[in-house]
C-alpha positions in Angstrom: 16.6 6.3 -0.2 17.4 3.4 2.2 15.1 0.4 2.8 13.8 1.9 6.1 13.0 5.2 4.5 11.2 3.5 1.4 9.2 1.4 3.9 8.2 4.3 5.8 7.1 6.2 2.7 5.2 3.2 1.5 3.3 2.9 4.8 2.5 6.5 4.9 1.3 6.6 1.2 -0.8 3.5 1.9 -2.3 5.1 5.2 -3.1 8.3 3.0 -4.9 6.1 0.2 -6.9 4.4 3.1 -7.8 7.7 4.5 -8.8 9.0 1.0 -10.8 5.9 0.4 -12.8 6.2 3.7 -13.2 10.0 3.2 -14.7 9.5 -0.2 -17.3 7.1 1.1 -18.1 9.4 4.1 -16.9 6.8 6.5 -13.9 8.7 7.9 -15.5 9.7 11.2 -17.1 6.2 11.7 -15.4 3.5 14.0 -13.5 0.8 12.3 -15.9 -1.7 13.7 -18.7 0.0 11.7 -17.0 -1.2 8.4 -18.2 -4.4 6.5 -16.1 -7.2 5.3 -16.5 -5.7 1.8 -15.1 -2.3 3.2 -12.0 -4.1 4.8 -11.4 -6.2 1.6 -11.5 -2.9 -0.3 -9.1 -1.2 2.1 -6.8 -4.3 1.9 -6.8 -4.5 -2.0 -6.2 -0.7 -2.1 -3.2 -0.9 0.2 -1.7 -4.1 -1.5 -2.1 -2.5 -4.9 -0.3 0.9 -3.8 2.5 -1.4 -2.6 2.8 -3.3 -5.8 2.9 -0.1 -7.7 5.6 1.6 -5.6 7.4 -1.5 -5.4 7.4 -1.8 -9.2 8.6 1.7 -9.7 11.4 1.3 -7.3 12.6 -2.0 -9.3 12.3 0.0 -12.6 14.4 2.8 -11.2 17.1 0.8 -9.4 16.9 -2.9 -10.7 20.2 -3.9 -9.6 19.7 -3.0 -5.9 16.2 -4.6 -5.5 16.7 -8.2 -6.0 14.8 -9.3 -2.8 11.9 -7.1 -3.8 11.7 -8.3 -7.2 11.7 -11.9 -5.9 9.0 -11.2 -3.5 6.8 -9.6 -6.1 7.5 -12.5 -8.6 6.9 -15.3 -5.9 3.4 -16.8 -5.8 
């Protein structure tokens, strides 16, 4: 899988997770402006967590080809 393909997959999967979060709370049909700051923080946290999980799996599968991704996750 190329970097672009992987990024597209991560983006799609994160969008699905956000949709599932909204749907589980009965908020999928409401406008974004109706979300509270707490809701938005939870959405962001879920998306970030999903990215970290997917990136970690990619690094575990192909450690030699993902040095930039490893450095990104380890920085900070």
